[in-house]
N, C-alpha and C positions, 0 to 999 in steps of 0.2 A: 597455759603457758603465757606469762606476762609479756607484753609488747615492750621492746626497748624504746626509751625516749630519744635515742640517737637516730637521726634520719640523714641519709645521704641524698643530696639533691643534685640535679643537673645544673651546671653552670657555677657551682661552688668549688673554689680551688681545693686541691687535696690537702692544703695546709690548714684548712679549717674544718671543724666538725659542726654540724648544725644540730642544735638541741632546742626543741620547742621554739622559743622566740629569740634565741641567741646564737651567735657564731662564736666558736671557741677555738682560738689558735692552738696548734700543737706546740709543745715546748721548743722545738728547734726553730720554728718560725717566730715564736715569742722572743727567743734569744736574739735573733737577727733584728727584729723590730726594736727591741730594747737598746741594742748597741747603736742602731741608726738614730733613734730618738735622743739618746744621750749625746751622740755626736752633734746633732742639730741643736740641742740645748746648749752645749758648750760653745759652738760657733756663734750662736745668737748672743749669749751672755758675756762671752769673753773676747769676741772679735767684732761682730757687726755693730752692736750697740755701743761698745766702748770707742770704736772707730768714729761713729757718729758724734759721740760726746767730745772726742778730740777735735774733729773737724769744726764743730760749732762752738768750741771753747767752753763747754759746760763743766767738764771735770777733767783737766789735763792729767795724764799719767795713768789712766785706767788700763791702757794697753800693756802696761808693764806686767800685769798679772796673767798675760796670755800663756806663758810657758808653765808657770806653777799651776795655773788652773787646768791646763791641758793634761798635765801629769796626774793631778788629783782626779779629774774626770776619767782618765784612762784606767786608773786603779779601781775606781768605783764601778765603771762600766764592766770591767772584767769580773769584779765581785758579783755584780747583778746577773751577768750571764751565767756564771757558775752556780749562783743560788737558784736561778730558774731551772737549770739542769738538774739540780739536786732535789728541790722541793716541788717542782712541776705545778706552779700555781694555776688555778683555773680562772682565766680572764674571760669574762663574759662580755661580748660585744653585742649590744642590742641590735636586732634586725629592724630596720626602719628608723625613723627619727623620734618616735614617741616613747614616753615613759623611761627616759634616761635619768636615773637619780644622780643629782649633782653633789649630794652631801659628801661622799668620800673625796671627791676632787677638790672641793672647797676646803675641807678639813686638812687635806694634805698640803694645799697651798699655804694655808695659815700656819701649819706646823713648820713648814720650811722657812717661812718668813720670820716666825717667832725665834727659831733657833739662830737664824742669821743675825737678827737684831741684837739678841742677847750676846752672842759670841763676838760680834763685831765691836761691841763696846767693852768687852772683858779682856780679850786677848791683846797683849801689849804690841804685837807685830802689826795690828790693824788700827787704822785711825778711828778714834771715837767720833760719833755723829756730831758732837758739840764742836769739834775742831774743823769740820768740813765747810761750814758756811751753808746757807740755805740752798743755793743752786747746786752745790756739790752733793749735799744730802739728797735733794730731790732727784737728781740724776741717778745716783747710786740706788735709791729706793725704787725707782721705776725699772731699772735694769734687773734688780733682784726680784721685783714683783713678776716680771716676765719670766725670769729663770724659775722662780718658785711655782708659777702657774704651769710651766711646761713640765717640770719634774712632778708636780702634783697630779697632772693628767696621767702620767705613767704610773706613779706609785699608788694613786687612788684606784687604779684598775686592779691592783693585786689583792686588795682587801675589800670587805663589804661594809665595815663599820667606820663611823667618823673617828672614833677614838683610836682605832688601829691605824687608820690613814694618817691622822695627826702625828701619832708616835713614830710611825715608819718614816714619814717625811722629815720630822725633826731630827731623828737619828741619822738619816741620810745627809741632811744639811750639816749636822755637827761633824760627821766624818769628812764631808767635802771641805768644810772650813779648816778642820784640823790638818788634813792633807795639804791643802792650799798653803797654810802657814808653814808646814814642815818643808815644803818645796821652794819657799821663797828664797 
């Protein structure tokens, strides 16, 4: 009789399953974590950093996107939670700090940034980079880098390959941008 690779250990919460060198969250806990991470990403990218930009005069008017960004994030957070319930992805959380492959996270961040840059310059409702000025562009680029990195950490966990991570994050950012513009 073959021995199961799933091990239950003392001190590990019931929400996680231990498999070899990984902790695997159960779908319900993954849904909660995804909703919380999306909320944190939204608050960071649409409230905290734009507020700082307003206070320091780096790019006035960024807080105007708070409500449309909130509605777009709400729709996508709901879609992500439903997708996790339906597809039940296996997110592997490495035990300890060694051997964590960064490739999917970096690819997801780049995919999100690429989609943002292309769509921001193509959609008529958004200001093209050339019209922003250097400080405005730099401020918006930093805010979107932080947002893309946060979203990339989440989406990069759902897939194992760089190509899938890039594509998933680019599609996510395209949907987020389209919803954002629709709610303006």
